[in-house]
N, C-alpha and C positions, 0 to 999 in steps of 0.2 A: 296919309292917301295911299295904295296899294299905284304899283308902277306900271303902264303898260309893256307886255313884253310879249312879243311875235317871235314863234319857233318856225322854223323851216327846215325841214327834216330832206335826206340825201336822196342820190340815184335810187333806182331799184324799190326803195320801201313807202311807206305812205307816214301820214302824221301821229298813227298806232305806237313809233318807234317810240315817243316823248311819254308813252302814259305812264310807266313806272315814274314817271319825277314828277306828275300832276299832282298829286296828294302834298307833297314836299314844298312845290311851286304857288300853291293858290292860295296858300294862306297872307304870301308875299305880290305876289306881284295878279296885274291883269289880265290873265292869259288868252290870247290870239293864236293857237295852233293851225297852223296854214298846212291843206294839201295842197301843192303840187298839181298845177291840171293834168287828170288823166290819174295820175296816182292814187288818190284813195274814193274818189268819187265817179259818178259814170261817166264815161268818157266822153271829150270834148267833141265837137264836129269836128275840128281842126286840129288833128290829132300833130302835126308836126307845124310846130311853132318856132321860132327865135328865142333867141336869151331877151332879145327886149319885150318881146310878145308875154313871156314867164314873166318876165320880174313886171310888167304891166299889170299881169294878173293877179300878182301876188298883192301888188301897193292898192289893187281894189280891194283886196278882200281884207287889208291891213286897217288901225286905225292912223288918223289925223299924223299922230306922232307918237312913236314907241324906242323901246330899247329893243332892236335883230339879235337874235342870234339865228345864226344859218349853219348848220351841219353839209361839212363836206359839197356834193352839188348842191345843196342849198346854202353853203358858205357863197358859192359864187355866184348864186342869185342875189345875196343880200351884199355881195360887194358890190357890185355892177346897182343898185340902187341906189345903194352909198354915193355912188358917183355919179349918179346919174338925177336921184332924189335926195340929197343932203335934208333938205326941209323936214322931212320924214321922216329922219330916223335922230334919237338923241344919243342915242351909244351903239355900237357895234361890237357881236363878238362873233367872231369866225373859228368853229369847231372844224379840226383837220381839212383847213383849207387851206388850195393851193391856188397862185396865179394862172398856172396850165399845169395843165396835169397830166400830156403825153410829153416822154422825152423831148428831145430836138438836141443842135449840132452847138446851139448854147445855153440847152437848160438839161441838166443830169439829175434834177429832183424829180424826175417823173416814173408814170409807168412806161415801160417798153412793148412797143406796138404790138409785137406779137401778144404778149400777155391781156393786152386790150383787147384786143381780135379774139383771143381765147372767149375774154368775157360776153362779150357782146354773141358770140356761137352760141355758148351753154344757158341766155336766157331767148333766147328763140325756140326751143325747147319746153320742155319741163319746170314752168315756174317757180314750183315750191322746192324742187327737188336743187336748179341752181339755186334760187336764192339762200337757204339751207348752210351751201357750200359756202356762199360767198361772204354770210355773215361770219361762217366760220372761220373763212380768212383772215377778218377784220379784227378780230378779239384777239388780244396777246395771252400765249403759254407759255412760262416760264418752267413748267415742270409739270410731270403726268396729271396732275392733283387737278390742277388750271386745265390741260388739255381737257380731262373728263367735264370740268364745268362749263367751260368754254361749250363741248358738244352739246350739253343742254341747255345753254342758254340760247345757243343758236337753232334749237329745235324749237323753244319757246316760243321767243320770237319770232319767227316764222308761221307756228301756228299763230297767232297774236293777227300778223301783218295780211296773211292769207283770208283770214276770216274779215277783216275789214276793206280790202276790196284786191283785185290783181288787176294791172295795170298791160293796158294791149303791148304785144310786141313792136309796133309799131310807134308807142311813144316812150317805150324802153330804149328803142335805139335813136330815137329820136333826140333823148337825154344825153347817148353817149355822143353820138355825132354833133353837139352843142360842146361837150367835154374837150372833146376832141380838136377842134379847131377854138376853143379859147385863149385868150392870151391876154391877161390883164397888166401886163408885167410893167407897161409902161406908163399904165393910168395911176399908178398904187401912189406917185408923191402928189395925184391932185386928189387925193381924196383929205375932208376937211373934219372929220366924224373923229371922236375920241373910242380907240378901237383896241377891245382885247383879245388877244392869239394865246387857243388854247389847242397843244398839240402831245400827241400820243408820240411818248418816246421811241416807241416799236411800233410804229406807223407802218404796214405791209404796203400800203395801197399812197398814200403820202409822208413821203420823207418826210424827218425833223430839219433836214435842210431847208426844205420848201418855207418853211415857217421860221426859221431863219433868216431867210430871203423877204419875208414879208417883215420882220422885227427889222431889220436893217435897212430897207426901204421907205418904209410908212414917215411920211411928215409930221402928221398931224400925233396929239397927245397917244401914244400906245403901251401893251406894254407886255408880256409873251408868257403863262403859263405852259410847263410842261410836267406831263404827267408819265406816272409810269404805266402806260398803258398804249394798246395798240391804236384803232382808227375811230373808237367809241366810246370815249373816253367819259362821256356820261352816264355810261350804264355799266362800263368797267368799273369808273371808280365815282360813283355817283355823290358819297358825303363830300369830299374835295372839291367835285364839281360845282357843286350848289353853292359851297361857300366862297368859291371865286365868280362866281356868275353872282351874288347877292351882293359884295364886297365890291365890284364894279359895277353894276346898275346903282344901287344907292348911295356910292362916291358924289361926290360935286366936285366939278372940277376945279 
């Protein structure tokens, strides 16, 4: 029997980010690839939504129980769902996910406010141009050959994502507002679900130390997988990622 699997994309993109994995995953899983409201479908009438409202929207699209995978902002949504509706999630995989996105007086594992504001400004203009630059930033580049490969991957992904849907400025800025104001650190000990943390050692947006913090502060059964990637491990190292996901989702507690 195939395992129900919910996939939740990150900020700025849509569910097409998972397309390259579908041929490998669909033989093992019953896939539920979800678009966050406004990111991959016609703009919702209410474009400024809270973390709670977006979480409820995703829960309404998901099966009664499944393994949930959340990447980046999608990881924030998945983590919030696991904390508030644990009965709906059999296992939880958090990819490139942090309990707090911005740096603070007691949190050094985040993005600086200046860089965050610059990102927000870039997406108020040409979405396609901003998205391509944003994707290039996320990919790890060890040498010139990988720099060329990352440029091409970012270009191809941008075309794929833009063809699916272009989110409104309001939806994008609302997502950034949620990221800027969310801090789930104090909630981590309350998580009861078996969790796998997947982190890129060279992630420029979610430092590896943030994943270490998750690993050290979760009290439910959990594990940490560190990969030689940037912010998108499932595309930068798809074979290793799929192997980790399959082992995790199919292993009994």
